[in-house]
C-alpha positions in Angstrom: 270.5 152.9 271.8 273.9 151.3 271.6 274.4 148.9 268.7 275.3 146.0 270.9 272.1 146.5 272.8 270.1 146.7 269.6 271.5 143.3 268.3 271.7 141.6 271.7 269.1 139.0 270.9 269.5 139.1 267.1 270.5 135.8 265.5 273.2 137.3 263.3 275.8 135.4 261.3 278.7 137.8 261.5 279.9 141.3 262.6 282.0 143.4 260.3 283.9 146.6 261.4 282.0 146.4 264.7 282.0 149.5 266.9 279.6 150.0 269.8 278.1 153.2 268.4 274.8 155.0 269.1 271.9 154.1 266.8 269.3 156.9 266.7 266.9 155.5 264.1 266.0 152.7 261.6 265.7 153.2 257.8 265.3 151.0 254.8 264.9 153.7 252.2 268.2 155.4 251.4 266.5 158.6 250.4 265.0 159.1 253.9 268.0 157.8 255.8 269.2 160.2 258.6 272.4 160.6 260.5 272.7 157.8 263.1 270.3 155.4 261.4 271.0 151.7 261.0 270.1 151.1 257.3 268.4 147.8 256.6 269.4 146.4 253.2 266.0 144.8 252.4 266.0 142.3 249.6 262.6 142.2 247.9 260.8 141.0 244.8 262.1 143.8 242.6 264.8 145.7 244.5 267.9 144.9 246.6 268.7 147.4 249.4 272.4 146.5 249.2 272.6 148.5 246.0 271.5 151.6 247.9 273.8 151.1 250.9 276.3 153.7 249.7 273.6 156.3 249.2 272.3 155.6 252.7 275.9 156.0 254.1 276.2 159.3 252.3 273.0 160.4 254.0 274.4 159.6 257.5 273.8 155.8 258.1 275.9 154.8 261.0 275.6 151.0 260.6 274.1 148.5 258.1 272.0 145.3 258.5 273.0 143.2 255.5 272.8 139.7 254.0 276.2 140.1 252.4 279.2 142.4 253.0 278.9 145.8 251.4 282.3 146.8 250.0 284.0 150.2 250.3 282.8 151.2 253.8 284.2 151.1 257.3 281.0 151.5 259.2 279.7 148.5 261.2 277.8 145.8 259.3 275.6 143.2 261.0 275.2 140.1 258.7 272.0 138.1 258.9 270.4 135.4 256.9 267.4 137.5 255.9 267.1 141.3 256.4 263.4 141.1 255.5 262.8 138.8 258.4 265.1 140.5 260.9 263.8 144.1 260.4 260.9 143.3 262.7 263.3 142.1 265.5 265.4 145.2 265.1 262.3 147.5 265.2 260.8 145.7 268.1 264.0 146.0 270.1 264.6 149.7 269.1 261.1 150.7 270.3 261.3 148.5 273.5 258.6 146.0 272.5 255.5 148.3 272.6 253.1 145.5 271.9 253.8 143.8 275.3 252.1 146.7 277.0 249.1 146.8 274.6 246.0 144.7 274.1 246.7 144.1 270.4 244.0 142.4 268.3 244.9 141.3 264.7 242.2 140.9 262.0 243.1 138.9 258.9 241.2 137.4 255.9 240.5 138.1 252.3 237.5 140.3 252.8 236.0 142.2 255.7 239.2 143.2 257.6 238.6 146.9 257.4 235.0 146.8 258.5 235.7 144.4 261.4 238.5 146.6 262.8 236.2 149.6 262.7 233.4 147.7 264.4 235.7 146.5 267.2 237.0 150.0 267.7 233.3 151.2 268.1 232.6 148.4 270.6 235.6 149.5 272.8 234.4 153.1 272.7 230.9 152.1 273.7 232.5 150.2 276.6 234.2 153.5 277.6 237.7 152.3 276.6 240.0 153.9 274.1 241.1 151.9 271.1 243.4 152.8 268.2 243.0 151.4 264.7 245.6 150.5 262.1 244.6 149.4 258.6 243.9 150.0 254.9 242.6 153.5 255.3 245.5 154.5 257.6 245.5 154.7 261.3 243.4 156.6 263.7 243.2 157.0 267.5 239.5 157.0 267.8 236.4 156.4 265.6 235.9 160.2 265.4 239.4 161.2 264.6 241.0 161.7 261.2 242.9 159.0 259.4 246.6 159.3 259.2 248.1 158.1 255.9 249.3 154.5 255.4 251.2 153.1 252.5 250.2 149.5 253.2 247.3 147.7 254.9 249.9 146.7 257.5 252.9 149.1 257.8 256.5 148.0 257.6 258.0 147.0 260.9 259.8 150.2 261.9 256.7 152.4 261.2 254.4 149.8 262.9 256.5 149.6 266.1 256.9 153.4 266.2 253.2 153.8 265.8 252.5 151.3 268.6 255.0 153.1 270.9 253.3 156.4 270.2 249.9 155.0 270.8 251.0 153.5 274.1 253.2 156.3 275.6 251.9 159.5 274.0 248.3 158.8 273.5 247.9 156.6 276.5 245.8 154.0 274.6 246.0 150.4 275.7 243.8 148.7 273.0 244.8 148.5 269.3 242.9 146.6 266.6 244.9 146.1 263.4 244.4 144.7 259.9 247.0 142.1 259.2 247.6 141.3 255.6 249.0 138.1 254.2 252.0 140.1 252.7 252.8 141.5 256.1 252.7 138.1 257.7 254.8 136.5 254.9 257.3 139.3 255.1 257.4 139.3 258.9 256.4 142.9 259.2 254.5 141.9 262.4 257.2 139.6 263.6 257.8 141.6 266.7 254.2 141.9 267.7 252.6 140.1 270.6 248.9 139.6 269.6 246.4 139.0 272.4 243.8 138.0 269.9 243.3 137.1 266.2 240.2 137.0 264.0 239.7 135.3 260.7 237.0 136.7 258.4 237.4 134.4 255.4 239.9 133.0 253.0 239.1 133.2 249.3 241.2 133.7 246.1 243.3 136.8 246.1 247.0 137.8 245.9 247.9 134.6 244.0 250.3 136.7 241.9 252.3 136.8 245.1 251.5 133.6 247.0 251.1 131.5 243.8 248.9 128.9 245.5 246.0 128.9 247.9 248.0 126.7 250.2 250.8 129.3 250.4 248.1 132.0 251.0 246.7 129.9 253.9 250.1 129.3 255.4 250.8 133.1 255.4 247.4 133.8 257.1 247.9 131.0 259.6 251.1 132.6 260.9 248.9 135.1 262.8 247.3 132.3 264.8 250.4 130.3 265.3 252.1 133.4 266.7 249.4 133.8 269.4 251.7 131.5 271.4 253.9 134.6 272.2 251.1 135.9 274.4 250.7 132.8 276.5 251.8 133.6 280.0 250.3 130.8 282.2 252.0 127.4 282.3 252.0 124.4 284.6 255.0 123.1 286.4 255.9 121.1 283.3 255.8 124.1 281.1 252.5 123.2 279.4 250.2 126.2 278.5 247.2 126.8 280.8 244.1 128.4 279.3 242.0 130.8 281.3 239.9 133.9 280.7 243.1 136.0 280.3 244.7 133.7 277.7 245.0 134.9 274.1 242.1 134.1 271.9 241.4 133.1 268.3 238.1 133.8 266.5 237.3 131.7 263.4 234.5 131.9 260.8 233.1 128.4 261.0 231.4 128.8 257.6 234.7 129.3 255.8 236.1 126.5 253.7 239.4 126.8 255.6 238.0 127.0 259.1 239.1 123.6 260.3 242.6 124.1 259.0 242.9 127.4 261.0 241.5 125.7 264.1 244.1 123.0 263.8 247.1 125.4 263.8 246.0 127.3 266.9 248.4 126.5 269.7 247.5 124.9 273.0 246.8 127.6 275.6 244.8 129.8 273.2 241.1 130.1 273.6 239.1 129.2 270.5 235.8 130.8 269.4 233.7 130.4 266.3 231.0 132.3 264.5 228.8 131.5 261.6 225.4 131.3 259.9 225.4 127.8 258.5 227.7 125.7 260.8 227.1 125.3 264.5 229.1 128.0 266.2 229.6 129.8 269.5 227.9 132.9 268.0 225.4 132.6 265.2 222.9 134.6 263.2 219.4 133.3 262.1 216.2 134.8 260.7 218.2 137.2 258.5 216.3 139.8 256.5 217.6 142.6 254.2 215.9 145.8 253.2 216.8 149.3 251.9 217.3 150.3 255.6 219.8 147.5 256.3 220.0 144.0 257.8 217.9 142.5 260.6 218.6 139.2 262.3 218.6 137.2 265.6 222.0 136.8 267.2 222.4 133.6 269.2 225.2 133.2 271.8 225.3 130.8 274.8 221.7 130.0 274.4 220.6 133.6 274.5 218.9 135.4 271.6 219.3 139.1 270.7 217.5 141.1 268.1 219.9 143.0 265.8 219.0 145.9 263.5 221.9 147.2 261.4 222.3 150.3 259.2 224.6 148.2 257.1 223.4 145.8 254.4 224.5 142.4 252.9 225.3 139.0 254.2 228.9 140.0 254.5 227.9 142.7 257.0 226.2 140.0 259.1 229.4 138.0 259.1 231.5 141.1 260.0 229.2 141.9 262.9 229.4 138.3 264.1 233.2 138.4 264.0 233.3 141.7 266.0 230.8 140.5 268.5 232.6 137.2 269.0 235.9 139.0 269.5 234.3 141.4 272.1 232.9 138.5 274.0 236.3 136.8 274.1 237.6 140.0 275.7 234.9 140.0 278.3 232.8 142.9 276.9 229.1 142.7 277.7 227.0 141.6 274.7 224.5 144.4 275.2 227.3 146.9 275.0 228.6 145.4 271.8 225.2 145.3 270.1 224.4 148.8 271.1 227.6 150.0 269.5 227.1 148.1 266.2 223.5 149.0 265.7 224.6 152.7 265.5 227.3 152.1 262.9 226.4 153.2 259.4 229.3 151.4 257.6 232.8 152.1 256.4 233.9 154.4 253.5 233.9 152.5 250.3 232.2 149.4 251.7 228.7 149.0 250.3 228.5 152.8 250.5 225.4 154.4 249.1 226.5 157.5 247.2 223.4 158.2 245.1 219.8 157.4 246.0 218.0 157.5 242.6 219.1 155.3 241.0 220.6 153.6 244.1 224.4 153.7 243.4 226.6 151.7 245.7 230.4 152.0 245.7 232.3 149.0 247.1 235.9 147.9 247.4 235.1 144.3 246.1 238.1 143.3 244.0 238.0 139.5 244.3 235.6 136.9 242.9 234.2 136.2 246.3 234.0 139.9 247.2 232.2 140.7 244.0 229.8 137.8 244.4 228.9 138.8 247.9 228.3 142.4 247.0 226.1 141.6 244.0 224.0 139.1 245.9 223.5 141.7 248.6 222.6 144.3 246.0 220.1 141.9 244.4 218.3 141.6 247.8 217.4 145.3 247.7 216.8 145.6 243.9 213.1 146.4 243.2 211.2 143.8 241.2 210.8 146.3 238.4 214.4 147.4 238.5 217.7 146.1 237.1 221.0 145.4 238.9 223.9 147.0 237.0 227.5 146.3 237.8 230.5 148.4 236.7 233.9 146.9 237.5 237.4 146.2 236.3 240.4 144.3 237.6 243.8 145.5 238.8 246.9 145.3 236.7 250.0 143.5 237.7 247.9 141.3 240.0 246.5 137.7 239.9 245.2 137.4 236.3 243.3 134.1 237.0 240.6 135.9 238.9 239.7 138.2 236.0 237.5 135.7 234.0 236.0 134.4 237.2 234.9 138.0 238.1 233.5 138.4 234.6 231.5 135.2 234.9 230.1 136.3 238.3 229.1 139.7 237.1 227.4 138.3 234.1 225.5 135.7 236.2 224.3 138.0 239.0 223.8 141.4 237.3 221.3 142.3 234.6 223.7 144.6 232.9 227.5 144.9 233.3 229.9 147.7 232.3 233.5 146.4 232.0 236.2 149.0 232.5 239.6 149.7 234.0 240.5 149.6 237.7 244.1 150.3 238.5 245.8 149.0 235.4 249.3 149.9 236.6 251.9 148.8 234.0 249.5 146.6 232.1 247.5 147.5 229.0 243.9 148.1 230.1 242.6 146.4 227.0 244.6 143.2 227.9 242.9 143.1 231.4 239.5 143.7 229.9 240.1 140.8 227.4 240.9 138.5 230.3 237.6 139.5 232.0 235.6 139.0 228.8 237.0 135.5 228.5 234.8 134.5 231.5 231.6 135.7 229.7 229.2 133.5 227.8 228.5 136.3 225.4 229.6 139.9 224.8 227.4 140.7 221.8 224.4 141.7 223.8 222.9 145.0 225.0 223.6 143.9 228.6 227.4 144.1 228.2 229.2 147.4 227.7 232.9 147.7 227.4 234.6 151.1 228.0 238.3 151.2 229.1 238.1 154.7 230.5 236.6 154.5 234.0 235.4 158.1 234.0 233.6 157.7 230.7 232.2 154.3 231.8 230.7 155.8 235.0 229.3 158.6 232.8 227.5 156.0 230.7 225.5 154.9 233.7 223.4 158.1 233.3 222.0 156.6 230.0 221.4 153.1 231.1 220.3 153.3 234.7 216.7 154.2 235.6 215.5 155.5 239.0 214.4 152.1 240.2 217.7 150.4 239.3 220.5 149.5 241.6 224.1 150.2 240.4 227.2 148.7 242.0 230.5 150.3 241.2 233.0 147.8 242.3 236.8 147.5 242.8 238.1 150.8 244.2 235.9 151.7 247.1 237.5 154.3 249.3 240.5 154.8 246.9 240.7 158.4 245.5 243.3 157.6 242.9 243.9 155.5 239.8 247.3 154.1 238.8 248.1 154.4 235.1 251.5 153.1 233.9 254.0 155.7 235.3 251.5 158.1 236.9 248.9 158.2 239.6 245.9 160.5 239.0 243.1 161.6 241.3 240.0 159.5 240.8 237.2 158.8 243.2 234.3 156.5 242.2 232.1 158.3 244.7 232.8 161.8 243.3 232.4 160.6 239.7 229.0 159.0 240.5 227.7 162.1 242.2 228.8 164.3 239.3 227.1 162.0 236.8 223.8 161.9 238.7 224.1 165.6 239.8 223.9 164.5 243.5 225.5 166.2 246.4 227.0 164.2 249.3 224.2 162.2 251.0 
C-alpha cells in the first residue's frame, strides 16, 4: 500500500520528508520491525517509542508515525496528535477494514467475559455457523481448535486487524466474538472495529491502578456501546437512525449497579436488550438451584419458560448463560438451539474448574473483590454441611492495592479457613502485598488463617488442612500457567500443583 493511500483519511498535523513510498507492514516494536514497515512511535505509561525510532529505521522502517519530529533521518514522518489513538486507524486502513465484512460481537465487563465469549461461540456452532473467538486465552477458530497465543485480552490494533482479515479471507468465517478490555477501549486498540453487537457482563472494582476512579473505568467500558453507532446503516430522510431487526444491538446486565448508565449512553438506532435475576428484564432466570452436578433454573423470555440444566455451577454461571442467550436472541438464533448448546458446555479452563474431587478442589481466575465473593458464595452452595470451605488466594503486584484488604475481608467472611499467599507479585515484595490483604482481616491469630508467601508451599499445605468432605477454592490465577516474580517468569499452574498435592490425575 502506498503511503498516501494509508494516511488518506488520517487526521494528521504535518508531513515531514514526504515521499509516496510503498508500506508493506506496521510495527510498534523496533526489535520486530521489518523492511518496508511504518513504525508507530507509541507513547505509553512507561515507554516512548520515539526513543526507539532510530533502531526501527536501522531494521528497515520506511516511514514513521510520530507525535514529534524525530531528528537525524530523511525517511517520511507523519505527525499526529496521539500515536496511541491513531494506530487503530492505520491498522484498519492497511488491512482494508476487515470488521466491515464480519458479524463482530464485543463482550466487556469486569468478570465473565471469557466464559460468555465461549458460550456464544458454542451457540453459533450449534446453529451450524462458524464463529471465531478472540480473548484472554488467545484466539481460536472453533470451539474444538487449539488456542493461539495472545499477549493481551484484546490484542493491539495491528495484530487485531490482521487476525480479523485472516479470519475473514483465509478461514472464511463471518462471525467473531471478542473480549474487549477497558485498557483496549481506553487505548483505542479497537478503534477501527465495527461492532454489530456489544454485551456488558458487570462492572465492579478492578484496574483502578490504571483508571484511578470507577467513573473513569465506566467511561472506558462505555466506549464499546457508544461506538455501536458505526454499525448503524439505516437512516430516514433527515439522517436519523432507524432501528430494525438488522440494527446493531446492546445487551446489558440489568442487575448491575451501572446498568442504567450504560443504557443511557447507547446511541439511537441501536437495539437494547436486558437480562437479569432480580430486576425485570427481557431474559430472566428464576427457581435457581445448585448442586454438585451444576445449576438448574427456569429461563423466562417473551413470556415463555424454558428448563435449563447446566454442567456449570455458581450464580455467575447463570448470569453468563443469560448474557449469551440474550445476545443469541438479538441475533435471531432460536432459543432452543441456544439452550441445547449451553446445556452441553462443561465450563472454561480456570473458571470454577474442578481439578480434584476428594476433597473438591476448584481453581478459579477470581482476582477482584466481586469475583472472589461470587466464587466463594457459589462454592458454599455445594459445601457439605459437615465440610469446611477453604480459600487459598493472593493479590497481584503492581496493580490496584485498594482491593487487597477488601479481598481479605471477603475471604475471612465467606470461608471457614483461608490461606493467604502470593499471586503474581511482579516487582512488589510479596510480603508487602500479603500485609495489605491482612489489613482487611478482623483477626490473624487464629487456626483458620494461614500465611505462606510461597504459592507452591501454600498449595502443599492444603493436604494437611483439607478433609475429603471439604471444598477448596484456589483463586486468582485460573488458567495461567506461570508466575511473575520480579525480573523472571516461572512455570506455575494451580491445577497441576493441586493434582500433585492430592495425587490426582487429570479428571
